[in-house]
C-alpha positions in Angstrom: -0.1 0.1 -0.1 2.6 2.4 1.3 4.6 1.6 -2.3 1.1 2.2 -4.2 0.6 6.2 -2.4 4.2 6.9 -3.1 3.8 5.7 -6.7 0.8 8.0 -7.3 2.8 10.5 -5.6 5.5 10.6 -8.2 3.0 10.3 -11.0 1.2 13.3 -9.8 4.9 15.3 -9.2 5.8 14.3 -13.1 2.5 15.6 -14.3 2.7 18.8 -12.4 6.1 19.5 -13.8 5.1 18.5 -17.4 2.0 20.9 -16.7 4.7 24.0 -16.4 5.9 24.7 -19.8 9.1 26.8 -19.8 8.3 27.9 -23.6 5.4 29.4 -22.8 6.3 32.9 -22.0 3.5 35.2 -20.0 3.4 38.6 -19.4 1.2 40.7 -17.1 -0.5 43.8 -18.5 -2.0 46.6 -16.4 -3.2 50.3 -16.9 -5.7 52.6 -17.9 -7.6 53.1 -21.2 -5.0 53.0 -23.8 -4.3 49.4 -22.2 -7.8 48.3 -22.2 -7.4 49.4 -26.1 -9.8 52.0 -28.3 -9.0 51.7 -31.6 -11.6 49.3 -33.7 -10.1 46.2 -35.1 -9.9 45.2 -38.5 -11.0 41.7 -40.0 -6.9 41.2 -40.4 -6.4 41.7 -36.7 -8.6 38.3 -36.3 -5.8 36.7 -37.9 -3.8 35.2 -34.6 -1.4 32.6 -34.4 -2.3 29.7 -32.2 0.6 30.5 -30.4 -0.5 33.4 -29.1 -3.3 33.4 -26.1 -4.7 35.5 -23.6 -5.9 34.6 -20.3 -9.8 35.9 -19.8 -9.1 37.8 -16.5 -12.8 39.8 -16.4 -16.0 38.9 -15.2 -17.9 41.3 -18.2 -16.8 39.1 -20.5 -18.4 35.8 -23.0 -15.4 34.1 -22.2 -14.9 32.3 -18.9 -12.8 34.0 -15.9 -9.5 32.3 -15.5 -8.9 30.1 -18.8 -7.1 30.7 -21.8 -8.0 31.4 -25.2 -6.9 32.2 -28.7 -5.6 36.2 -28.3 -8.0 37.3 -30.9 -9.2 40.9 -30.1 -10.6 42.3 -28.2 -8.3 41.0 -25.2 -9.0 43.2 -22.2 -12.9 42.7 -22.0 -15.9 42.0 -24.1 -16.6 45.4 -25.9 -13.4 47.4 -25.7 -11.1 47.1 -29.0 -7.4 46.8 -29.9 -4.5 47.4 -27.3 -0.9 47.6 -27.5 -1.0 43.8 -26.9 -2.4 42.2 -29.6 0.9 43.6 -31.6 3.3 42.9 -28.8 2.2 39.2 -28.9 2.5 38.6 -32.6 6.2 40.8 -32.5 7.4 38.5 -29.7 6.5 35.1 -31.7 7.9 36.6 -35.2 11.3 36.9 -33.3 11.2 34.1 -31.0 11.8 30.1 -32.1 9.0 28.4 -33.4 8.4 26.2 -30.1 8.0 29.7 -28.0 4.4 30.6 -27.1 3.0 33.9 -25.7 0.4 34.3 -23.2 -1.1 37.7 -21.8 -3.1 38.7 -18.9 -4.9 42.1 -18.8 -6.4 44.2 -16.1 -6.9 47.5 -17.0 -9.4 50.0 -16.0 -10.2 53.3 -18.4 -9.3 56.6 -16.7 -8.0 55.0 -13.3 -5.1 56.5 -11.3 -2.1 53.9 -10.4 -3.7 53.7 -7.1 -6.0 51.4 -8.5 -3.5 48.9 -8.9 -1.6 49.5 -5.2 -1.3 47.0 -2.6 -2.9 49.6 -0.4 -6.0 49.7 -2.6 -9.0 51.3 -0.7 -12.5 50.0 -0.6 -14.1 53.2 0.5 -11.6 55.4 -1.8 -13.5 53.5 -4.5 -17.1 53.7 -3.2 -16.7 57.3 -2.4 -14.6 58.8 -5.4 -14.8 56.7 -8.6 -17.6 57.6 -10.6 -20.2 54.8 -11.7 -18.8 53.7 -14.8 -15.4 53.3 -13.3 -16.3 51.4 -10.2 -18.0 49.3 -13.1 -14.8 48.1 -14.3 -13.5 48.0 -11.3 -16.0 45.4 -10.4 -15.6 43.4 -13.5 -12.5 42.6 -11.6 -14.2 41.4 -8.3 -13.8 44.8 -6.9 -9.9 44.5 -6.6 -8.1 44.9 -10.0 -4.8 43.8 -8.1 -5.8 41.0 -6.4 -7.3 39.4 -9.8 -4.2 40.1 -11.6 -2.0 38.0 -8.7 -4.7 35.2 -8.4 -4.6 34.5 -12.3 -0.9 35.1 -12.7 -0.3 32.5 -9.7 -2.6 30.2 -11.8 -1.1 30.8 -15.1 2.8 30.0 -13.2 1.4 26.5 -13.4 1.2 26.5 -17.0 4.3 28.9 -18.3 6.7 31.5 -17.0 6.2 35.2 -16.4 8.4 37.0 -18.0 7.5 40.7 -17.9 4.9 43.3 -16.9 4.0 45.5 -19.4 2.2 49.1 -18.1 0.6 52.0 -20.0 -1.1 54.1 -17.8 -0.4 57.9 -16.4 -2.6 60.3 -18.5 -4.5 60.3 -15.2 -1.6 60.8 -12.8 2.1 60.6 -14.1 3.5 63.8 -12.9 5.7 63.8 -10.2 8.0 61.2 -8.4 4.7 60.1 -6.5 3.7 58.3 -9.5 6.9 56.6 -10.0 7.3 55.6 -6.5 3.9 54.1 -6.9 4.7 52.0 -9.8 8.1 51.0 -8.5 5.9 50.0 -5.1 3.6 48.1 -7.4 6.2 46.1 -9.5 8.4 45.0 -6.4 5.0 43.8 -4.6 4.2 41.5 -8.1 7.8 40.6 -7.9 7.4 39.4 -4.0 4.0 37.6 -4.1 4.8 35.8 -7.5 8.2 34.8 -6.2 10.0 36.6 -9.3 13.4 37.8 -9.7 13.8 41.8 -11.3 16.4 40.2 -13.4 14.1 37.6 -14.8 11.0 40.2 -15.0 11.5 43.4 -16.4 8.5 46.2 -16.2 7.5 47.7 -19.6 6.3 51.3 -19.9 4.8 53.2 -23.1 4.8 56.7 -23.1 1.4 58.9 -23.5 0.9 60.5 -27.1 3.3 62.9 -27.7 3.6 66.8 -28.3 4.2 66.1 -32.2 0.2 65.0 -32.1 -0.8 67.8 -29.8 -1.3 64.9 -27.3 -3.2 66.1 -24.6 -0.9 64.1 -21.9 2.1 64.8 -23.3 3.3 66.3 -20.2 3.5 63.2 -18.4 6.1 62.2 -20.6 8.9 63.4 -18.8 7.9 61.5 -15.5 7.3 58.0 -17.4 10.6 58.7 -19.2 12.5 58.5 -15.7 11.1 55.4 -14.7 14.5 53.5 -15.4 16.3 55.5 -12.8 13.8 54.4 -10.2 13.6 50.9 -11.3 17.1 49.2 -13.0 14.9 46.2 -15.0 12.5 49.3 -16.2 12.3 50.3 -20.2 10.4 52.8 -21.6 9.0 52.8 -25.2 8.5 55.8 -27.0 5.4 57.0 -28.5 7.5 58.9 -31.1 5.8 58.5 -34.2 2.4 56.7 -33.0 -0.4 58.4 -34.4 -3.7 59.2 -32.3 -7.2 58.8 -32.8 -9.1 62.5 -33.0 -9.1 63.2 -29.2 -5.2 62.7 -28.9 -5.3 61.0 -26.0 -5.8 57.4 -27.4 -3.8 55.9 -29.8 -5.5 54.9 -33.3 -4.8 51.5 -34.7 -1.4 52.3 -36.3 -0.5 54.0 -32.9 -1.5 50.7 -31.2 0.6 48.5 -33.6 3.8 50.3 -33.6 3.5 50.9 -29.6 3.1 47.1 -29.4 6.0 46.2 -31.5 8.0 48.5 -29.1 7.0 46.8 -26.3 7.8 43.5 -27.8 11.1 45.4 -28.7 12.1 45.9 -24.9 11.0 42.4 -24.1 13.5 40.8 -26.5 16.3 43.5 -25.7 15.8 42.4 -22.3 16.4 38.7 -23.3 19.1 39.7 -25.5 17.5 39.0 -28.8 17.9 42.0 -31.3 14.6 42.3 -33.1 15.7 45.2 -35.9 16.8 48.5 -35.7 14.1 50.0 -33.6 16.0 49.7 -30.6 16.5 53.5 -30.3 12.8 53.6 -29.5 13.5 51.6 -26.0 14.4 53.6 -23.2 16.5 51.9 -20.5 18.5 52.6 -17.7 21.7 51.5 -19.5 21.0 54.3 -22.0 20.6 57.2 -19.8 23.9 59.2 -20.0 25.3 62.0 -18.0 23.8 65.7 -17.3 25.7 68.0 -14.9 24.3 71.4 -13.9 25.5 74.8 -12.6 23.5 77.7 -11.3 24.5 81.2 -10.7 23.6 84.7 -10.5 24.5 87.8 -12.4 22.8 91.2 -12.7 20.2 89.4 -14.8 19.1 87.2 -12.4 19.5 83.4 -11.9 21.3 81.2 -15.0 21.4 77.6 -15.5 24.5 76.1 -17.6 23.5 72.5 -18.5 25.7 70.3 -20.1 25.1 66.8 -21.6 27.3 63.5 -22.1 25.9 63.5 -25.6 25.3 66.2 -28.4 21.8 67.8 -27.5 19.3 66.8 -30.4 16.4 68.3 -28.2 15.9 69.4 -24.9 12.5 70.1 -22.7 12.9 72.2 -19.6 9.7 70.4 -17.4 8.3 71.6 -14.7 7.8 69.4 -11.4 4.3 68.8 -11.8 4.9 68.0 -15.7 4.2 70.7 -17.5 6.7 71.9 -20.4 8.0 75.0 -19.6 10.2 75.3 -23.1 11.0 73.5 -25.7 14.3 73.7 -27.5 15.3 71.8 -31.0 18.1 71.7 -33.3 18.5 75.4 -34.5 18.5 78.6 -32.5 17.7 78.2 -29.0 15.8 81.3 -27.4 17.3 82.9 -24.7 20.7 82.2 -25.4 23.3 82.9 -28.3 24.0 79.5 -29.1 22.9 76.5 -31.6 21.9 73.0 -31.2 23.2 70.2 -31.5 25.6 71.4 -28.8 26.7 69.5 -25.8 26.2 72.7 -23.1 24.5 76.1 -23.1 23.5 78.3 -20.7 19.8 79.5 -20.0 18.4 82.6 -18.4 16.0 81.7 -15.2 14.5 84.9 -14.6 11.0 84.0 -16.0 11.0 80.6 -14.5 8.6 80.6 -11.1 8.9 77.0 -10.3 11.3 75.7 -7.4 12.1 72.1 -9.2 12.7 71.6 -12.6 13.3 68.3 -15.0 15.7 68.4 -17.6 14.9 66.2 -20.2 17.5 65.5 -23.4 17.1 63.8 -26.8 20.6 62.9 -28.0 21.1 62.6 -31.7 21.3 59.4 -31.6 17.9 59.2 -30.5 18.5 58.1 -26.6 17.1 60.1 -23.6 18.2 61.0 -20.1 16.8 63.0 -17.6 18.0 65.4 -14.9 16.1 66.5 -11.8 17.3 70.2 -10.5 16.4 71.9 -7.6 16.7 76.0 -8.2 
């Protein structure tokens, strides 16, 4: 009898080991409306590889919560639309060996602040401060989006390996270090609860619609771009060249496709796989270059000297709240007698009332770096 029990135990252990497929790469995706997806999919978007799956996370869906299905859009919830994850998954498969599969788990709430995903999430705050439509979306995840994500992630770990976290959020509140601190806390909490190592599970964050397209929330980008300074295994993917819909908040289908591909390039880059020449659209801690500064006074008032390790293609001076004060690009720099590209220049501060500034520099090679300055 004892031999029989031992044999059964070993058999069950073997089945468990076989159930987890190390070639099944799973990515957790969280965020607000741009991660939910707002662009209507086309017939072409319904053509999906059998190797790209999604785990239904929402109770507000025709599919059963907690079951894998082929990743045919919409992925976030029933009645949602195309999102960055759609072409993230496709691009991953195009660049991975044919024995690999890709899975996604999306938990996203339109218009939400990052607090919706925070471990210290407060039911009373949701009941009191969220509008009915947003509360209904939260309730699609059992009233606790982070707990739903964790429970499904644990389930998914029996099927495959969690390889990263995708975030697109910030239109609502990515305007100071507070947002960065909260994202860092959420990331570390997920790693701890799921027993993951940061080196094996990067966090990849996408920029909002940029100023080229008159992005309504473009002033969140300087804060988002500083994420790799807070999280060594953090990557930021550029929204440059990602067109929006008419509201200039949400990406168009073409925008989601380009952004999704860049999320994939970041994930592949972390694994040491070069997908193509678009790595310049992926900003990681390693690509941050040195920026130094000096403040001094003369008869005209305060002056700021900024010196960059690389030649400057574009420079933004942004308030601590995320509002762009000045933008300088190649050509004559206002308030100075200098031309870009240069490595350093002087700037008069007499018209600036802010006590804290964020300097954002894009170098000629496309890499970005940022520096916080207290005046």
